[in-house]
PDB file with SEQRES, HELIX, SHEET and CRYST1 records, atoms N, CA, C and O in Angstrom:
SEQRES   1 A   89  MET SER GLN SER LEU ALA ILE ASP LEU GLY ARG ALA ALA          
SEQRES   2 A   89  LEU LEU LEU ALA VAL GLN VAL ALA ALA PRO MET LEU GLY          
SEQRES   3 A   89  LEU GLY LEU LEU VAL GLY LEU VAL VAL SER ILE PHE GLN          
SEQRES   4 A   89  ALA ALA THR GLN ILE GLN GLU MET THR LEU THR PHE ILE          
SEQRES   5 A   89  PRO LYS ILE LEU ALA ILE PHE VAL ALA LEU ALA LEU PHE          
SEQRES   6 A   89  GLY PRO TRP MET LEU GLN SER LEU VAL SER PHE ALA SER          
SEQRES   7 A   89  ALA VAL LEU GLY HIS LEU ASP ARG PHE ALA ARG                  
HELIX    1 AA1 GLN A    3  THR A   42  1                                  40    
HELIX    2 AA2 MET A   47  THR A   50  5                                   4    
HELIX    3 AA3 PHE A   51  GLY A   82  1                                  32    
HELIX    4 AA4 LEU A   84  ALA A   88  1                                   5    
CRYST1    1.000    1.000    1.000  90.00  90.00  90.00 P 1           1          
ATOM      1  N   MET A   1     127.918 114.717  81.267  1.00  0.00           N  
ATOM      2  CA  MET A   1     127.225 115.480  82.186  1.00  0.00           C  
ATOM      3  C   MET A   1     128.208 116.129  83.159  1.00  0.00           C  
ATOM      4  O   MET A   1     129.069 115.448  83.716  1.00  0.00           O  
ATOM      5  N   SER A   2     128.089 117.379  83.355  1.00  0.00           N  
ATOM      6  CA  SER A   2     129.019 118.063  84.244  1.00  0.00           C  
ATOM      7  C   SER A   2     128.623 117.820  85.727  1.00  0.00           C  
ATOM      8  O   SER A   2     127.524 117.366  86.042  1.00  0.00           O  
ATOM      9  N   GLN A   3     129.549 118.139  86.574  1.00  0.00           N  
ATOM     10  CA  GLN A   3     129.276 117.895  87.991  1.00  0.00           C  
ATOM     11  C   GLN A   3     128.240 118.817  88.529  1.00  0.00           C  
ATOM     12  O   GLN A   3     127.432 118.410  89.365  1.00  0.00           O  
ATOM     13  N   SER A   4     128.226 120.053  88.084  1.00  0.00           N  
ATOM     14  CA  SER A   4     127.208 121.011  88.591  1.00  0.00           C  
ATOM     15  C   SER A   4     125.787 120.685  88.072  1.00  0.00           C  
ATOM     16  O   SER A   4     124.790 120.912  88.758  1.00  0.00           O  
ATOM     17  N   LEU A   5     125.733 120.145  86.836  1.00  0.00           N  
ATOM     18  CA  LEU A   5     124.432 119.716  86.309  1.00  0.00           C  
ATOM     19  C   LEU A   5     123.909 118.558  87.102  1.00  0.00           C  
ATOM     20  O   LEU A   5     122.718 118.501  87.409  1.00  0.00           O  
ATOM     21  N   ALA A   6     124.781 117.624  87.444  1.00  0.00           N  
ATOM     22  CA  ALA A   6     124.338 116.475  88.252  1.00  0.00           C  
ATOM     23  C   ALA A   6     123.901 116.845  89.653  1.00  0.00           C  
ATOM     24  O   ALA A   6     122.982 116.236  90.201  1.00  0.00           O  
ATOM     25  N   ILE A   7     124.557 117.846  90.244  1.00  0.00           N  
ATOM     26  CA  ILE A   7     124.172 118.331  91.566  1.00  0.00           C  
ATOM     27  C   ILE A   7     122.852 119.033  91.466  1.00  0.00           C  
ATOM     28  O   ILE A   7     121.971 118.811  92.297  1.00  0.00           O  
ATOM     29  N   ASP A   8     122.683 119.888  90.457  1.00  0.00           N  
ATOM     30  CA  ASP A   8     121.422 120.588  90.298  1.00  0.00           C  
ATOM     31  C   ASP A   8     120.275 119.670  90.074  1.00  0.00           C  
ATOM     32  O   ASP A   8     119.184 119.891  90.599  1.00  0.00           O  
ATOM     33  N   LEU A   9     120.501 118.617  89.284  1.00  0.00           N  
ATOM     34  CA  LEU A   9     119.431 117.654  88.988  1.00  0.00           C  
ATOM     35  C   LEU A   9     119.095 116.851  90.280  1.00  0.00           C  
ATOM     36  O   LEU A   9     117.918 116.612  90.551  1.00  0.00           O  
ATOM     37  N   GLY A  10     120.059 116.453  91.038  1.00  0.00           N  
ATOM     38  CA  GLY A  10     119.807 115.791  92.282  1.00  0.00           C  
ATOM     39  C   GLY A  10     119.137 116.657  93.294  1.00  0.00           C  
ATOM     40  O   GLY A  10     118.305 116.164  94.055  1.00  0.00           O  
ATOM     41  N   ARG A  11     119.453 117.928  93.346  1.00  0.00           N  
ATOM     42  CA  ARG A  11     118.849 118.875  94.283  1.00  0.00           C  
ATOM     43  C   ARG A  11     117.369 119.072  93.899  1.00  0.00           C  
ATOM     44  O   ARG A  11     116.488 119.135  94.757  1.00  0.00           O  
ATOM     45  N   ALA A  12     117.137 119.163  92.608  1.00  0.00           N  
ATOM     46  CA  ALA A  12     115.734 119.386  92.124  1.00  0.00           C  
ATOM     47  C   ALA A  12     114.882 118.114  92.431  1.00  0.00           C  
ATOM     48  O   ALA A  12     113.714 118.206  92.810  1.00  0.00           O  
ATOM     49  N   ALA A  13     115.497 116.967  92.257  1.00  0.00           N  
ATOM     50  CA  ALA A  13     114.775 115.696  92.496  1.00  0.00           C  
ATOM     51  C   ALA A  13     114.456 115.538  94.033  1.00  0.00           C  
ATOM     52  O   ALA A  13     113.374 115.082  94.402  1.00  0.00           O  
ATOM     53  N   LEU A  14     115.426 115.926  94.904  1.00  0.00           N  
ATOM     54  CA  LEU A  14     115.166 115.849  96.313  1.00  0.00           C  
ATOM     55  C   LEU A  14     114.131 116.847  96.783  1.00  0.00           C  
ATOM     56  O   LEU A  14     113.302 116.543  97.641  1.00  0.00           O  
ATOM     57  N   LEU A  15     114.185 118.054  96.210  1.00  0.00           N  
ATOM     58  CA  LEU A  15     113.225 119.059  96.555  1.00  0.00           C  
ATOM     59  C   LEU A  15     111.817 118.655  96.151  1.00  0.00           C  
ATOM     60  O   LEU A  15     110.855 118.869  96.889  1.00  0.00           O  
ATOM     61  N   LEU A  16     111.715 118.066  94.966  1.00  0.00           N  
ATOM     62  CA  LEU A  16     110.385 117.586  94.471  1.00  0.00           C  
ATOM     63  C   LEU A  16     109.897 116.447  95.384  1.00  0.00           C  
ATOM     64  O   LEU A  16     108.711 116.394  95.708  1.00  0.00           O  
ATOM     65  N   ALA A  17     110.785 115.543  95.801  1.00  0.00           N  
ATOM     66  CA  ALA A  17     110.404 114.468  96.695  1.00  0.00           C  
ATOM     67  C   ALA A  17     109.810 114.993  97.991  1.00  0.00           C  
ATOM     68  O   ALA A  17     108.795 114.499  98.481  1.00  0.00           O  
ATOM     69  N   VAL A  18     110.480 116.021  98.538  1.00  0.00           N  
ATOM     70  CA  VAL A  18     110.029 116.631  99.798  1.00  0.00           C  
ATOM     71  C   VAL A  18     108.655 117.307  99.549  1.00  0.00           C  
ATOM     72  O   VAL A  18     107.753 117.174 100.375  1.00  0.00           O  
ATOM     73  N   GLN A  19     108.497 118.008  98.449  1.00  0.00           N  
ATOM     74  CA  GLN A  19     107.271 118.715  98.155  1.00  0.00           C  
ATOM     75  C   GLN A  19     106.115 117.742  97.940  1.00  0.00           C  
ATOM     76  O   GLN A  19     104.987 118.013  98.352  1.00  0.00           O  
ATOM     77  N   VAL A  20     106.390 116.624  97.303  1.00  0.00           N  
ATOM     78  CA  VAL A  20     105.318 115.644  97.056  1.00  0.00           C  
ATOM     79  C   VAL A  20     104.926 114.915  98.336  1.00  0.00           C  
ATOM     80  O   VAL A  20     103.748 114.617  98.533  1.00  0.00           O  
ATOM     81  N   ALA A  21     105.881 114.622  99.204  1.00  0.00           N  
ATOM     82  CA  ALA A  21     105.614 113.870 100.409  1.00  0.00           C  
ATOM     83  C   ALA A  21     105.033 114.766 101.525  1.00  0.00           C  
ATOM     84  O   ALA A  21     104.361 114.262 102.424  1.00  0.00           O  
ATOM     85  N   ALA A  22     105.281 116.064 101.474  1.00  0.00           N  
ATOM     86  CA  ALA A  22     104.922 116.952 102.561  1.00  0.00           C  
ATOM     87  C   ALA A  22     103.379 116.986 102.888  1.00  0.00           C  
ATOM     88  O   ALA A  22     103.037 116.995 104.071  1.00  0.00           O  
ATOM     89  N   PRO A  23     102.483 117.005 101.935  1.00  0.00           N  
ATOM     90  CA  PRO A  23     101.066 117.035 102.326  1.00  0.00           C  
ATOM     91  C   PRO A  23     100.625 115.798 103.091  1.00  0.00           C  
ATOM     92  O   PRO A  23      99.882 115.911 104.066  1.00  0.00           O  
ATOM     93  N   MET A  24     101.079 114.596 102.661  1.00  0.00           N  
ATOM     94  CA  MET A  24     100.646 113.378 103.374  1.00  0.00           C  
ATOM     95  C   MET A  24     101.305 113.307 104.718  1.00  0.00           C  
ATOM     96  O   MET A  24     100.663 112.946 105.704  1.00  0.00           O  
ATOM     97  N   LEU A  25     102.609 113.653 104.785  1.00  0.00           N  
ATOM     98  CA  LEU A  25     103.294 113.577 106.071  1.00  0.00           C  
ATOM     99  C   LEU A  25     102.758 114.600 107.048  1.00  0.00           C  
ATOM    100  O   LEU A  25     102.590 114.305 108.231  1.00  0.00           O  
ATOM    101  N   GLY A  26     102.490 115.798 106.564  1.00  0.00           N  
ATOM    102  CA  GLY A  26     101.986 116.884 107.448  1.00  0.00           C  
ATOM    103  C   GLY A  26     100.599 116.513 108.005  1.00  0.00           C  
ATOM    104  O   GLY A  26     100.352 116.690 109.198  1.00  0.00           O  
ATOM    105  N   LEU A  27      99.704 116.006 107.163  1.00  0.00           N  
ATOM    106  CA  LEU A  27      98.372 115.667 107.619  1.00  0.00           C  
ATOM    107  C   LEU A  27      98.431 114.447 108.591  1.00  0.00           C  
ATOM    108  O   LEU A  27      97.704 114.387 109.583  1.00  0.00           O  
ATOM    109  N   GLY A  28      99.312 113.498 108.269  1.00  0.00           N  
ATOM    110  CA  GLY A  28      99.505 112.353 109.213  1.00  0.00           C  
ATOM    111  C   GLY A  28     100.034 112.837 110.577  1.00  0.00           C  
ATOM    112  O   GLY A  28      99.613 112.361 111.631  1.00  0.00           O  
ATOM    113  N   LEU A  29     100.947 113.775 110.520  1.00  0.00           N  
ATOM    114  CA  LEU A  29     101.530 114.336 111.766  1.00  0.00           C  
ATOM    115  C   LEU A  29     100.463 115.049 112.569  1.00  0.00           C  
ATOM    116  O   LEU A  29     100.368 114.869 113.783  1.00  0.00           O  
ATOM    117  N   LEU A  30      99.663 115.855 111.896  1.00  0.00           N  
ATOM    118  CA  LEU A  30      98.567 116.615 112.565  1.00  0.00           C  
ATOM    119  C   LEU A  30      97.556 115.694 113.184  1.00  0.00           C  
ATOM    120  O   LEU A  30      97.162 115.896 114.332  1.00  0.00           O  
ATOM    121  N   VAL A  31      97.124 114.688 112.460  1.00  0.00           N  
ATOM    122  CA  VAL A  31      96.130 113.715 112.991  1.00  0.00           C  
ATOM    123  C   VAL A  31      96.709 112.945 114.147  1.00  0.00           C  
ATOM    124  O   VAL A  31      96.033 112.719 115.151  1.00  0.00           O  
ATOM    125  N   GLY A  32      97.959 112.537 114.016  1.00  0.00           N  
ATOM    126  CA  GLY A  32      98.621 111.822 115.127  1.00  0.00           C  
ATOM    127  C   GLY A  32      98.695 112.650 116.345  1.00  0.00           C  
ATOM    128  O   GLY A  32      98.463 112.146 117.444  1.00  0.00           O  
ATOM    129  N   LEU A  33      99.011 113.917 116.209  1.00  0.00           N  
ATOM    130  CA  LEU A  33      99.074 114.815 117.389  1.00  0.00           C  
ATOM    131  C   LEU A  33      97.736 115.011 118.018  1.00  0.00           C  
ATOM    132  O   LEU A  33      97.622 115.061 119.242  1.00  0.00           O  
ATOM    133  N   VAL A  34      96.707 115.124 117.195  1.00  0.00           N  
ATOM    134  CA  VAL A  34      95.337 115.318 117.791  1.00  0.00           C  
ATOM    135  C   VAL A  34      94.880 114.065 118.488  1.00  0.00           C  
ATOM    136  O   VAL A  34      94.269 114.135 119.554  1.00  0.00           O  
ATOM    137  N   VAL A  35      95.165 112.910 117.902  1.00  0.00           N  
ATOM    138  CA  VAL A  35      94.784 111.645 118.562  1.00  0.00           C  
ATOM    139  C   VAL A  35      95.569 111.438 119.837  1.00  0.00           C  
ATOM    140  O   VAL A  35      95.023 110.977 120.839  1.00  0.00           O  
ATOM    141  N   SER A  36      96.832 111.771 119.808  1.00  0.00           N  
ATOM    142  CA  SER A  36      97.651 111.639 121.024  1.00  0.00           C  
ATOM    143  C   SER A  36      97.153 112.562 122.145  1.00  0.00           C  
ATOM    144  O   SER A  36      97.099 112.159 123.307  1.00  0.00           O  
ATOM    145  N   ILE A  37      96.796 113.784 121.795  1.00  0.00           N  
ATOM    146  CA  ILE A  37      96.236 114.670 122.821  1.00  0.00           C  
ATOM    147  C   ILE A  37      94.907 114.089 123.367  1.00  0.00           C  
ATOM    148  O   ILE A  37      94.656 114.119 124.572  1.00  0.00           O  
ATOM    149  N   PHE A  38      94.086 113.575 122.474  1.00  0.00           N  
ATOM    150  CA  PHE A  38      92.841 112.960 122.904  1.00  0.00           C  
ATOM    151  C   PHE A  38      93.081 111.772 123.808  1.00  0.00           C  
ATOM    152  O   PHE A  38      92.390 111.611 124.814  1.00  0.00           O  
ATOM    153  N   GLN A  39      94.053 110.934 123.466  1.00  0.00           N  
ATOM    154  CA  GLN A  39      94.367 109.775 124.315  1.00  0.00           C  
ATOM    155  C   GLN A  39      94.946 110.229 125.667  1.00  0.00           C  
ATOM    156  O   GLN A  39      94.666 109.606 126.691  1.00  0.00           O  
ATOM    157  N   ALA A  40      95.705 111.250 125.682  1.00  0.00           N  
ATOM    158  CA  ALA A  40      96.243 111.723 126.976  1.00  0.00           C  
ATOM    159  C   ALA A  40      95.151 112.387 127.800  1.00  0.00           C  
ATOM    160  O   ALA A  40      95.172 112.276 129.026  1.00  0.00           O  
ATOM    161  N   ALA A  41      94.196 113.074 127.176  1.00  0.00           N  
ATOM    162  CA  ALA A  41      93.148 113.694 127.944  1.00  0.00           C  
ATOM    163  C   ALA A  41      92.159 112.657 128.519  1.00  0.00           C  
ATOM    164  O   ALA A  41      91.649 112.827 129.626  1.00  0.00           O  
ATOM    165  N   THR A  42      91.899 111.594 127.761  1.00  0.00           N  
ATOM    166  CA  THR A  42      90.927 110.615 128.239  1.00  0.00           C  
ATOM    167  C   THR A  42      91.599 109.421 128.874  1.00  0.00           C  
ATOM    168  O   THR A  42      90.902 108.518 129.338  1.00  0.00           O  
ATOM    169  N   GLN A  43      92.877 109.371 128.915  1.00  0.00           N  
ATOM    170  CA  GLN A  43      93.651 108.294 129.522  1.00  0.00           C  
ATOM    171  C   GLN A  43      93.390 106.930 128.832  1.00  0.00           C  
ATOM    172  O   GLN A  43      93.481 105.874 129.458  1.00  0.00           O  
ATOM    173  N   ILE A  44      93.068 106.991 127.548  1.00  0.00           N  
ATOM    174  CA  ILE A  44      92.966 105.748 126.761  1.00  0.00           C  
ATOM    175  C   ILE A  44      94.363 105.466 126.219  1.00  0.00           C  
ATOM    176  O   ILE A  44      94.953 106.297 125.527  1.00  0.00           O  
ATOM    177  N   GLN A  45      94.886 104.276 126.544  1.00  0.00           N  
ATOM    178  CA  GLN A  45      96.221 103.946 126.138  1.00  0.00           C  
ATOM    179  C   GLN A  45      96.260 102.790 125.151  1.00  0.00           C  
ATOM    180  O   GLN A  45      97.106 101.898 125.226  1.00  0.00           O  
ATOM    181  N   GLU A  46      95.316 102.842 124.228  1.00  0.00           N  
ATOM    182  CA  GLU A  46      95.281 101.801 123.181  1.00  0.00           C  
ATOM    183  C   GLU A  46      96.202 102.208 122.029  1.00  0.00           C  
ATOM    184  O   GLU A  46      96.003 103.244 121.395  1.00  0.00           O  
ATOM    185  N   MET A  47      97.210 101.376 121.772  1.00  0.00           N  
ATOM    186  CA  MET A  47      98.217 101.725 120.727  1.00  0.00           C  
ATOM    187  C   MET A  47      97.656 101.699 119.307  1.00  0.00           C  
ATOM    188  O   MET A  47      98.120 102.441 118.442  1.00  0.00           O  
ATOM    189  N   THR A  48      96.642 100.831 119.060  1.00  0.00           N  
ATOM    190  CA  THR A  48      96.146 100.690 117.738  1.00  0.00           C  
ATOM    191  C   THR A  48      95.158 101.819 117.352  1.00  0.00           C  
ATOM    192  O   THR A  48      94.803 101.976 116.184  1.00  0.00           O  
ATOM    193  N   LEU A  49      94.734 102.585 118.350  1.00  0.00           N  
ATOM    194  CA  LEU A  49      93.774 103.675 118.079  1.00  0.00           C  
ATOM    195  C   LEU A  49      94.351 104.736 117.142  1.00  0.00           C  
ATOM    196  O   LEU A  49      93.589 105.403 116.442  1.00  0.00           O  
ATOM    197  N   THR A  50      95.663 104.910 117.109  1.00  0.00           N  
ATOM    198  CA  THR A  50      96.233 105.971 116.307  1.00  0.00           C  
ATOM    199  C   THR A  50      96.355 105.558 114.835  1.00  0.00           C  
ATOM    200  O   THR A  50      96.433 106.423 113.962  1.00  0.00           O  
ATOM    201  N   PHE A  51      96.372 104.305 114.560  1.00  0.00           N  
ATOM    202  CA  PHE A  51      96.633 103.856 113.149  1.00  0.00           C  
ATOM    203  C   PHE A  51      95.499 104.208 112.198  1.00  0.00           C  
ATOM    204  O   PHE A  51      95.736 104.737 111.112  1.00  0.00           O  
ATOM    205  N   ILE A  52      94.269 103.918 112.605  1.00  0.00           N  
ATOM    206  CA  ILE A  52      93.136 104.072 111.636  1.00  0.00           C  
ATOM    207  C   ILE A  52      92.950 105.552 111.248  1.00  0.00           C  
ATOM    208  O   ILE A  52      92.816 105.845 110.059  1.00  0.00           O  
ATOM    209  N   PRO A  53      92.936 106.480 112.196  1.00  0.00           N  
ATOM    210  CA  PRO A  53      92.786 107.923 111.791  1.00  0.00           C  
ATOM    211  C   PRO A  53      93.954 108.394 110.904  1.00  0.00           C  
ATOM    212  O   PRO A  53      93.749 109.167 109.968  1.00  0.00           O  
ATOM    213  N   LYS A  54      95.186 107.923 111.202  1.00  0.00           N  
ATOM    214  CA  LYS A  54      96.304 108.340 110.407  1.00  0.00           C  
ATOM    215  C   LYS A  54      96.176 107.782 108.986  1.00  0.00           C  
ATOM    216  O   LYS A  54      96.374 108.522 108.023  1.00  0.00           O  
ATOM    217  N   ILE A  55      95.861 106.542 108.842  1.00  0.00           N  
ATOM    218  CA  ILE A  55      95.697 105.900 107.549  1.00  0.00           C  
ATOM    219  C   ILE A  55      94.599 106.624 106.719  1.00  0.00           C  
ATOM    220  O   ILE A  55      94.774 106.901 105.533  1.00  0.00           O  
ATOM    221  N   LEU A  56      93.461 106.916 107.397  1.00  0.00           N  
ATOM    222  CA  LEU A  56      92.394 107.618 106.709  1.00  0.00           C  
ATOM    223  C   LEU A  56      92.821 109.031 106.286  1.00  0.00           C  
ATOM    224  O   LEU A  56      92.495 109.478 105.185  1.00  0.00           O  
ATOM    225  N   ALA A  57      93.544 109.724 107.158  1.00  0.00           N  
ATOM    226  CA  ALA A  57      94.051 111.043 106.815  1.00  0.00           C  
ATOM    227  C   ALA A  57      94.994 111.013 105.629  1.00  0.00           C  
ATOM    228  O   ALA A  57      94.964 111.896 104.772  1.00  0.00           O  
ATOM    229  N   ILE A  58      95.832 109.987 105.588  1.00  0.00           N  
ATOM    230  CA  ILE A  58      96.790 109.898 104.460  1.00  0.00           C  
ATOM    231  C   ILE A  58      96.048 109.590 103.190  1.00  0.00           C  
ATOM    232  O   ILE A  58      96.409 110.128 102.144  1.00  0.00           O  
ATOM    233  N   PHE A  59      95.028 108.753 103.218  1.00  0.00           N  
ATOM    234  CA  PHE A  59      94.223 108.501 102.015  1.00  0.00           C  
ATOM    235  C   PHE A  59      93.480 109.753 101.573  1.00  0.00           C  
ATOM    236  O   PHE A  59      93.381 110.005 100.372  1.00  0.00           O  
ATOM    237  N   VAL A  60      92.948 110.557 102.513  1.00  0.00           N  
ATOM    238  CA  VAL A  60      92.314 111.789 102.146  1.00  0.00           C  
ATOM    239  C   VAL A  60      93.283 112.751 101.535  1.00  0.00           C  
ATOM    240  O   VAL A  60      92.955 113.421 100.556  1.00  0.00           O  
ATOM    241  N   ALA A  61      94.471 112.841 102.084  1.00  0.00           N  
ATOM    242  CA  ALA A  61      95.501 113.715 101.502  1.00  0.00           C  
ATOM    243  C   ALA A  61      95.885 113.244 100.125  1.00  0.00           C  
ATOM    244  O   ALA A  61      96.094 114.047  99.216  1.00  0.00           O  
ATOM    245  N   LEU A  62      95.978 111.933  99.971  1.00  0.00           N  
ATOM    246  CA  LEU A  62      96.315 111.411  98.614  1.00  0.00           C  
ATOM    247  C   LEU A  62      95.206 111.694  97.618  1.00  0.00           C  
ATOM    248  O   LEU A  62      95.484 111.952  96.447  1.00  0.00           O  
ATOM    249  N   ALA A  63      93.958 111.652  98.055  1.00  0.00           N  
ATOM    250  CA  ALA A  63      92.840 111.944  97.161  1.00  0.00           C  
ATOM    251  C   ALA A  63      92.804 113.425  96.788  1.00  0.00           C  
ATOM    252  O   ALA A  63      92.524 113.786  95.645  1.00  0.00           O  
ATOM    253  N   LEU A  64      93.099 114.292  97.796  1.00  0.00           N  
ATOM    254  CA  LEU A  64      93.075 115.719  97.539  1.00  0.00           C  
ATOM    255  C   LEU A  64      94.247 116.182  96.776  1.00  0.00           C  
ATOM    256  O   LEU A  64      94.076 116.959  95.836  1.00  0.00           O  
ATOM    257  N   PHE A  65      95.458 115.759  97.110  1.00  0.00           N  
ATOM    258  CA  PHE A  65      96.679 116.263  96.525  1.00  0.00           C  
ATOM    259  C   PHE A  65      97.236 115.350  95.472  1.00  0.00           C  
ATOM    260  O   PHE A  65      98.255 115.689  94.870  1.00  0.00           O  
ATOM    261  N   GLY A  66      96.619 114.181  95.205  1.00  0.00           N  
ATOM    262  CA  GLY A  66      97.086 113.257  94.237  1.00  0.00           C  
ATOM    263  C   GLY A  66      97.282 113.773  92.804  1.00  0.00           C  
ATOM    264  O   GLY A  66      98.334 113.543  92.206  1.00  0.00           O  
ATOM    265  N   PRO A  67      96.282 114.467  92.252  1.00  0.00           N  
ATOM    266  CA  PRO A  67      96.458 115.072  90.941  1.00  0.00           C  
ATOM    267  C   PRO A  67      97.607 116.027  90.821  1.00  0.00           C  
ATOM    268  O   PRO A  67      98.331 116.016  89.826  1.00  0.00           O  
ATOM    269  N   TRP A  68      97.787 116.875  91.847  1.00  0.00           N  
ATOM    270  CA  TRP A  68      98.898 117.824  91.852  1.00  0.00           C  
ATOM    271  C   TRP A  68     100.241 117.101  91.952  1.00  0.00           C  
ATOM    272  O   TRP A  68     101.195 117.467  91.266  1.00  0.00           O  
ATOM    273  N   MET A  69     100.316 116.080  92.803  1.00  0.00           N  
ATOM    274  CA  MET A  69     101.516 115.322  92.971  1.00  0.00           C  
ATOM    275  C   MET A  69     101.883 114.608  91.676  1.00  0.00           C  
ATOM    276  O   MET A  69     103.043 114.609  91.264  1.00  0.00           O  
ATOM    277  N   LEU A  70     100.900 114.007  91.048  1.00  0.00           N  
ATOM    278  CA  LEU A  70     101.165 113.238  89.762  1.00  0.00           C  
ATOM    279  C   LEU A  70     101.552 114.213  88.711  1.00  0.00           C  
ATOM    280  O   LEU A  70     102.437 113.897  87.917  1.00  0.00           O  
ATOM    281  N   GLN A  71     100.952 115.402  88.631  1.00  0.00           N  
ATOM    282  CA  GLN A  71     101.338 116.365  87.594  1.00  0.00           C  
ATOM    283  C   GLN A  71     102.739 116.897  87.836  1.00  0.00           C  
ATOM    284  O   GLN A  71     103.487 117.107  86.881  1.00  0.00           O  
ATOM    285  N   SER A  72     103.117 117.123  89.107  1.00  0.00           N  
ATOM    286  CA  SER A  72     104.474 117.575  89.440  1.00  0.00           C  
ATOM    287  C   SER A  72     105.524 116.524  89.028  1.00  0.00           C  
ATOM    288  O   SER A  72     106.555 116.860  88.446  1.00  0.00           O  
ATOM    289  N   LEU A  73     105.240 115.240  89.343  1.00  0.00           N  
ATOM    290  CA  LEU A  73     106.195 114.209  89.028  1.00  0.00           C  
ATOM    291  C   LEU A  73     106.319 113.991  87.510  1.00  0.00           C  
ATOM    292  O   LEU A  73     107.415 113.764  86.997  1.00  0.00           O  
ATOM    293  N   VAL A  74     105.178 114.063  86.797  1.00  0.00           N  
ATOM    294  CA  VAL A  74     105.217 113.858  85.362  1.00  0.00           C  
ATOM    295  C   VAL A  74     105.924 115.045  84.665  1.00  0.00           C  
ATOM    296  O   VAL A  74     106.665 114.848  83.703  1.00  0.00           O  
ATOM    297  N   SER A  75     105.690 116.258  85.152  1.00  0.00           N  
ATOM    298  CA  SER A  75     106.394 117.377  84.509  1.00  0.00           C  
ATOM    299  C   SER A  75     107.912 117.338  84.785  1.00  0.00           C  
ATOM    300  O   SER A  75     108.690 117.720  83.911  1.00  0.00           O  
ATOM    301  N   PHE A  76     108.355 116.884  85.980  1.00  0.00           N  
ATOM    302  CA  PHE A  76     109.740 116.754  86.281  1.00  0.00           C  
ATOM    303  C   PHE A  76     110.324 115.674  85.405  1.00  0.00           C  
ATOM    304  O   PHE A  76     111.375 115.884  84.801  1.00  0.00           O  
ATOM    305  N   ALA A  77     109.676 114.514  85.313  1.00  0.00           N  
ATOM    306  CA  ALA A  77     110.196 113.441  84.503  1.00  0.00           C  
ATOM    307  C   ALA A  77     110.255 113.794  82.981  1.00  0.00           C  
ATOM    308  O   ALA A  77     111.189 113.398  82.284  1.00  0.00           O  
ATOM    309  N   SER A  78     109.260 114.531  82.500  1.00  0.00           N  
ATOM    310  CA  SER A  78     109.290 114.936  81.100  1.00  0.00           C  
ATOM    311  C   SER A  78     110.386 115.977  80.867  1.00  0.00           C  
ATOM    312  O   SER A  78     110.993 116.002  79.797  1.00  0.00           O  
ATOM    313  N   ALA A  79     110.643 116.830  81.850  1.00  0.00           N  
ATOM    314  CA  ALA A  79     111.742 117.808  81.714  1.00  0.00           C  
ATOM    315  C   ALA A  79     113.119 117.091  81.721  1.00  0.00           C  
ATOM    316  O   ALA A  79     114.020 117.455  80.965  1.00  0.00           O  
ATOM    317  N   VAL A  80     113.251 116.110  82.554  1.00  0.00           N  
ATOM    318  CA  VAL A  80     114.505 115.381  82.601  1.00  0.00           C  
ATOM    319  C   VAL A  80     114.636 114.585  81.277  1.00  0.00           C  
ATOM    320  O   VAL A  80     115.694 114.640  80.651  1.00  0.00           O  
ATOM    321  N   LEU A  81     113.665 113.900  80.867  1.00  0.00           N  
ATOM    322  CA  LEU A  81     113.758 113.117  79.646  1.00  0.00           C  
ATOM    323  C   LEU A  81     113.858 113.955  78.419  1.00  0.00           C  
ATOM    324  O   LEU A  81     114.456 113.540  77.426  1.00  0.00           O  
ATOM    325  N   GLY A  82     113.264 115.177  78.464  1.00  0.00           N  
ATOM    326  CA  GLY A  82     113.387 116.121  77.313  1.00  0.00           C  
ATOM    327  C   GLY A  82     114.777 116.621  77.116  1.00  0.00           C  
ATOM    328  O   GLY A  82     115.158 116.948  75.992  1.00  0.00           O  
ATOM    329  N   HIS A  83     115.563 116.696  78.178  1.00  0.00           N  
ATOM    330  CA  HIS A  83     116.888 117.183  78.115  1.00  0.00           C  
ATOM    331  C   HIS A  83     117.894 116.016  78.264  1.00  0.00           C  
ATOM    332  O   HIS A  83     118.979 116.221  78.808  1.00  0.00           O  
ATOM    333  N   LEU A  84     117.575 114.875  77.821  1.00  0.00           N  
ATOM    334  CA  LEU A  84     118.415 113.727  77.973  1.00  0.00           C  
ATOM    335  C   LEU A  84     119.668 113.877  77.196  1.00  0.00           C  
ATOM    336  O   LEU A  84     120.691 113.327  77.604  1.00  0.00           O  
ATOM    337  N   ASP A  85     119.667 114.596  76.081  1.00  0.00           N  
ATOM    338  CA  ASP A  85     120.877 114.769  75.277  1.00  0.00           C  
ATOM    339  C   ASP A  85     121.928 115.588  76.052  1.00  0.00           C  
ATOM    340  O   ASP A  85     123.127 115.397  75.849  1.00  0.00           O  
ATOM    341  N   ARG A  86     121.491 116.485  76.923  1.00  0.00           N  
ATOM    342  CA  ARG A  86     122.462 117.232  77.770  1.00  0.00           C  
ATOM    343  C   ARG A  86     123.115 116.326  78.779  1.00  0.00           C  
ATOM    344  O   ARG A  86     124.262 116.576  79.148  1.00  0.00           O  
ATOM    345  N   PHE A  87     122.453 115.287  79.250  1.00  0.00           N  
ATOM    346  CA  PHE A  87     123.002 114.415  80.265  1.00  0.00           C  
ATOM    347  C   PHE A  87     123.934 113.386  79.687  1.00  0.00           C  
ATOM    348  O   PHE A  87     124.786 112.860  80.402  1.00  0.00           O  
ATOM    349  N   ALA A  88     123.802 113.088  78.437  1.00  0.00           N  
ATOM    350  CA  ALA A  88     124.581 112.051  77.792  1.00  0.00           C  
ATOM    351  C   ALA A  88     125.991 112.518  77.408  1.00  0.00           C  
ATOM    352  O   ALA A  88     126.870 111.700  77.136  1.00  0.00           O  
ATOM    353  N   ARG A  89     126.190 113.805  77.389  1.00  0.00           N  
ATOM    354  CA  ARG A  89     127.498 114.326  76.970  1.00  0.00           C  
ATOM    355  C   ARG A  89     128.555 114.031  77.976  1.00  0.00           C  
ATOM    356  O   ARG A  89     129.713 114.399  77.780  1.00  0.00           O  
TER     357      ARG A  89                                                      
END                                                                             
């Protein structure tokens, strides 16, 4: 495997990891921000109040984007395994 091929493969894997994680992280960030603004406006300082909405939002994001994420990961893995002979050289 050449050095440029290894770098391209690593770059593609990192980009895919960011793309797959972005929907869950983004929705968790948005819900956390909304809950924090709500807590600041109502002066409720309960630390555990933020966890349940974030967990529910992440599960909703996983349910909505799960098939796309799984399809993306499977297609990347099949592409890598399909070109395994190029990596063994």
